[in-house]
N, C-alpha and C positions, 0 to 999 in steps of 0.2 A: 585373404588373398593378398598375395604380395608381388612386387615387382623387384626382381634383382637380376643382374647380369654379371657373371663372372668375367669381367673383361681382362683379369690377369691371364685367363687361358687363351686369350686371342692375342695375336701378334699386332693387330691393329688397335690403336688406341682412340680412334675419333671415327664418326661416321660408319660405325660397325653395322653391317647388313649381312648376316650369314644364315646359314640353316638353323642354328640354334637360336638366335634371335627370333627368326620368323616362327619358330615352334613355340617360343615363350609368349609372344604376342597371341598366337592361336589359342594357347592354353588359357590365357587372361579371358579372352573372348568366350571361350566355352564355359569357364567358371562364372563369368558375369552373366552369360545367357541362363544359367542354371540358378541365379539368384545370389551368388557370392558378392560380397561388398568389400571394397577397399576402405578400410577405416583405420588409418594410422593412429597409433596410441599416443604419439608425442611427434614433435617436430623433427626428432632425429629420424624417425621412419620416412617422413617425407623427404628429409635431405638424402637418405639413402636412395630413395626412389629417383629423385632429381639427379642424383651423381650417375646412376646407371644410364638414365635417359639421355643425359648430356654426352654419353659416349656413342649413342646410337645415331642413326640418320634421324633428322627432325621428323620425317614421316612417322616414325615409331610414337614419338610424343603425341602427335596429332591424332593417330589411330587410338592411342591410349585414352586420350580425352574423350574421343567418340564413343569408344566402348562403355566408358563410365557414364556418359550422357545417355546413350541409347538404352542401356539396362538399368538406369538409376542406381549405379553400382559404387557411387560415392557422392559426396556433397559437393556443392559449388565452392564452399569454403576450402575443402581439401585441395581441389583443382587450383584454385586461385593461389593457394599456399606453393603448390607445386611449380606453378609457372611465374611466380612473383619476383625472382631473381633477375638481375641484368643478364647474366649468362643465359638463362633459360629464355628471356625475351630477344636476345640476339639470336639464339638458335631458331626461335621460331618466327623471326621477322618475316620471312617470305610467305608464312603461312597465317599471319596475324589475323586477316579478315575471318578465316575460317575457324581459328581458335576462338576468337570473340563470339562469333555465332554459336559454337558448342557451349562456351561458358554461359552464354545467355539462355540457352535451352535448359539449364537446370532449374530456372525458376518456374 
């Protein structure tokens, strides 16, 4: 399972929230619900996911983490690596309490 967003096809470069992005998060939900796992092979795959999510509204990142937690579709380590950068922490600052709860739920 992967998360990519072709932000070049969008005129908007930040805080993207459109039908394509909503469909992608729905697809991720459905895949995770059926047992798919997000298992990045290396840090570059995590970086790709992070770059895509940084273009989106912060709610998408919170929802992605929630999906991964709800369906045990990833490891805590993968999620921590995804959100570890200063830019990602800044993006999620308004949602930090919820993100912390979700990350803790991986234990």
